[in-house]
C-alpha positions as CSV (number, residue, x, y, z in Angstrom):
1,X,-24.7,54.3,-26.9
2,X,-24.0,52.0,-23.9
3,X,-22.1,53.7,-21.1
4,X,-18.7,52.3,-20.2
5,X,-18.3,50.4,-17.0
6,X,-16.3,52.1,-14.2
7,X,-13.1,50.4,-13.2
8,X,-14.9,49.0,-10.0
9,X,-17.9,47.8,-12.0
10,X,-15.6,46.1,-14.5
11,X,-13.7,44.4,-11.7
12,X,-17.0,43.3,-10.0
13,X,-18.6,42.0,-13.2
14,X,-15.4,40.1,-14.1
15,X,-15.3,38.5,-10.7
16,X,-19.0,37.6,-10.7
17,X,-18.9,36.1,-14.2
18,X,-15.6,34.3,-14.0
19,X,-16.6,31.3,-11.9
20,X,-15.6,28.1,-13.8
21,X,-18.8,26.5,-12.6
22,X,-20.9,29.3,-14.0
23,X,-19.0,29.3,-17.3
24,X,-19.4,25.6,-17.7
25,X,-23.1,25.6,-16.9
26,X,-23.9,28.5,-19.2
27,X,-21.8,27.2,-22.1
28,X,-23.1,23.6,-21.8
29,X,-26.7,24.7,-21.9
30,X,-25.9,27.1,-24.8
31,X,-24.1,24.4,-26.8
32,X,-26.6,21.5,-26.2
33,X,-29.9,23.1,-25.1
34,X,-31.8,22.7,-21.9
35,X,-30.5,20.1,-19.4
36,X,-32.7,17.8,-17.3
37,X,-32.5,19.3,-13.8
38,X,-31.6,15.9,-12.4
39,X,-29.0,15.4,-15.1
40,X,-26.7,18.3,-14.2
41,X,-24.2,16.1,-12.4
42,X,-24.1,13.7,-15.4
43,X,-23.6,16.6,-17.8
44,X,-21.0,18.6,-15.8
45,X,-18.9,15.6,-14.7
46,X,-15.8,17.8,-14.1
47,X,-17.6,19.7,-11.3
48,X,-18.5,18.6,-7.8
49,X,-22.1,18.6,-6.6
50,X,-21.3,21.6,-4.5
51,X,-19.8,23.6,-7.4
52,X,-22.8,22.7,-9.6
53,X,-25.2,23.9,-6.8
54,X,-23.2,27.1,-6.4
55,X,-23.2,27.7,-10.2
56,X,-27.0,27.1,-10.4
57,X,-27.6,29.5,-7.5
58,X,-25.4,32.1,-9.0
59,X,-27.0,31.7,-12.4
60,X,-30.4,32.0,-10.8
61,X,-29.4,35.2,-8.9
62,X,-28.2,36.7,-12.2
63,X,-31.4,35.8,-14.1
64,X,-29.5,33.5,-16.5
65,X,-31.8,30.5,-16.2
66,X,-35.3,29.5,-17.2
67,X,-37.0,26.4,-15.9
68,X,-39.6,24.2,-17.3
69,X,-40.9,21.1,-15.5
70,X,-37.7,19.0,-15.2
71,X,-35.3,21.1,-17.3
72,X,-33.0,24.0,-16.9
73,X,-32.4,26.3,-19.9
74,X,-31.0,29.8,-20.6
75,X,-32.9,33.0,-20.4
76,X,-32.2,35.9,-22.8
77,X,-29.6,37.1,-20.3
78,X,-28.0,33.6,-20.2
79,X,-27.9,33.4,-24.0
80,X,-26.3,36.8,-24.3
81,X,-23.8,35.9,-21.6
82,X,-22.9,32.8,-23.6
83,X,-22.2,35.1,-26.6
84,X,-19.9,37.2,-24.4
85,X,-18.1,34.0,-23.2
86,X,-17.7,32.8,-26.8
87,X,-16.3,36.2,-27.9
88,X,-13.9,36.1,-24.9
89,X,-12.7,32.6,-25.7
90,X,-12.1,33.5,-29.3
91,X,-10.0,36.5,-28.3
92,X,-8.1,34.4,-25.8
93,X,-7.5,31.6,-28.3
94,X,-6.3,34.0,-31.0
95,X,-3.8,35.6,-28.6
96,X,-2.8,32.3,-26.8
97,X,-4.1,33.7,-23.5
98,X,-3.2,32.4,-21.0
99,X,-1.3,29.8,-22.9
100,X,-1.4,28.1,-26.3
101,X,-3.2,25.1,-24.8
102,X,-6.0,25.9,-22.3
103,X,-9.7,24.8,-21.9
104,X,-12.6,27.1,-22.7
105,X,-13.5,27.9,-19.1
106,X,-9.8,28.6,-18.3
107,X,-9.5,31.0,-21.2
108,X,-12.5,33.0,-20.1
109,X,-11.6,32.9,-16.4
110,X,-8.0,34.2,-17.2
111,X,-9.2,36.8,-19.7
112,X,-11.8,38.2,-17.1
113,X,-9.0,38.3,-14.5
114,X,-6.9,40.3,-17.0
115,X,-9.8,42.7,-17.7
116,X,-10.5,43.1,-14.0
117,X,-6.9,43.9,-13.3
118,X,-6.6,46.7,-15.8
119,X,-5.7,50.0,-14.3
120,X,-8.3,52.7,-13.9
121,X,-6.8,54.5,-16.9
122,X,-8.0,52.8,-20.1
123,X,-5.2,51.3,-22.1
124,X,-4.1,53.1,-25.2
125,X,-5.1,50.7,-28.0
126,X,-1.7,50.4,-29.7
127,X,-2.3,47.0,-31.2
128,X,-4.9,44.6,-32.4
129,X,-4.7,42.6,-29.1
130,X,-5.6,45.7,-26.9
131,X,-8.3,46.9,-29.4
132,X,-10.0,43.5,-29.4
133,X,-9.7,43.3,-25.6
134,X,-11.5,46.7,-25.4
135,X,-14.3,45.1,-27.6
136,X,-14.7,42.3,-24.9
137,X,-15.0,45.1,-22.3
138,X,-17.7,46.8,-24.4
139,X,-19.6,43.5,-24.8
140,X,-19.5,43.1,-21.0
141,X,-20.8,46.7,-20.5
142,X,-23.6,46.0,-23.0
143,X,-24.6,42.8,-21.3
144,X,-24.5,44.5,-17.9
145,X,-26.5,47.5,-19.0
146,X,-29.1,45.3,-20.8
147,X,-29.5,42.5,-18.2
148,X,-28.3,43.7,-14.8
149,X,-29.6,47.2,-14.7
150,X,-31.8,46.7,-11.7
151,X,-30.0,43.7,-10.1
152,X,-27.7,44.3,-7.1
153,X,-26.9,40.6,-6.9
154,X,-23.3,39.4,-6.5
155,X,-22.0,42.9,-6.8
156,X,-23.3,43.2,-10.4
157,X,-25.3,46.2,-11.2
158,X,-25.2,48.9,-13.9
């Protein structure tokens, strides 16, 4: 059984993984495969060159990327994080969080902000929404435990 994250760990991981640039980079590579390293700006047109650079640096520090000559792909940690992002976006879409119409990265960013803001006392899962939100928290704990156990980067460590 994967141990639950402490309140502080949950807040830290939510903060570290909620960057819109990181979300876009990971999800784009997950959806379409490896991207030519020189093609990141053409692929992520909604992000500035600085935000792309920051996202790549953050993804590298978290061990999310693999590189072959000329391309950037996802490592096992990156593919698993993409699955966490997908599950989070599905939860947010199902519960119209933060609004009925929102983009993929916005849904994830907002849901991670919600998770990170939860009180130290775990919510009493009264309804399906809270039960499913607890599932997202468990997926994050599993990802953190599996892929960030020895990393102290960006405040993310198990």
